[in-house]
C-alpha positions as semicolon CSV with decimal commas, in nm:
position;residue;x (nm);y (nm);z (nm)
1;X;0,007;-0,093;0,009
2;X;0,112;0,323;-0,020
3;X;0,169;0,638;0,173
4;X;-0,087;0,824;-0,099
5;X;-0,326;0,455;-0,002
6;X;-0,278;0,477;0,399
7;X;-0,410;0,878;0,335
8;X;-0,699;0,844;0,142
9;X;-0,775;0,560;0,329
10;X;-0,702;0,659;0,735
11;X;-0,699;1,104;0,638
12;X;-1,042;1,253;0,742
13;X;-1,225;0,935;0,863
14;X;-1,409;0,927;1,215
15;X;-1,202;0,627;1,475
16;X;-1,271;0,440;1,816
17;X;-1,193;0,650;2,078
18;X;-0,918;0,382;2,122
19;X;-0,734;0,152;1,895
20;X;-0,515;-0,148;1,930
21;X;-0,221;-0,204;1,646
22;X;-0,037;-0,448;1,919
23;X;-0,069;-0,505;2,219
24;X;0,249;-0,268;2,401
25;X;0,088;0,023;2,084
26;X;-0,285;0,222;2,228
27;X;-0,382;0,521;1,995
28;X;-0,601;0,722;2,197
29;X;-0,586;1,077;1,991
30;X;-0,559;0,919;1,639
31;X;-0,546;1,235;1,457
32;X;-0,200;1,396;1,654
33;X;-0,145;0,958;1,549
34;X;-0,190;1,044;1,273
35;X;-0,070;1,360;1,156
36;X;0,211;1,234;1,332
37;X;0,340;0,899;1,163
38;X;0,247;1,099;0,872
39;X;0,584;1,359;0,911
40;X;0,785;1,073;1,032
41;X;0,716;0,916;0,676
42;X;0,746;1,195;0,437
43;X;1,108;1,199;0,617
44;X;1,236;0,895;0,585
45;X;1,558;0,849;0,354
46;X;1,440;0,716;-0,026
47;X;1,747;0,519;-0,054
48;X;1,564;0,271;0,207
49;X;1,269;0,044;0,137
50;X;0,932;0,183;0,240
51;X;0,900;-0,165;0,436
52;X;1,127;-0,063;0,714
53;X;0,980;0,235;0,815
54;X;0,887;0,192;1,200
55;X;0,648;0,495;1,122
56;X;0,456;0,354;0,821
57;X;0,468;-0,047;0,932
58;X;0,199;0,140;1,208
59;X;0,039;0,303;0,985
60;X;-0,050;0,003;0,747
61;X;-0,143;-0,189;1,131
62;X;-0,363;0,140;1,149
63;X;-0,509;0,072;0,892
64;X;-0,567;-0,321;0,888
65;X;-0,729;-0,278;1,201
66;X;-1,004;-0,010;1,149
67;X;-1,164;-0,072;0,818
């Protein structure tokens, strides 16, 4: 999934107040979470594979559990 596809799927949507994306990762402010993760993905070095970016992986997990 590309960054643009994730943006289209996640931005400007409503989500539950609490989203558990992993046993140790709970999102309680989805707007701040998404904003931060997309900033971090934007700063990822293009020479490294996107699937190695921690922020990208968190966004994909968030999308998987909320779709």
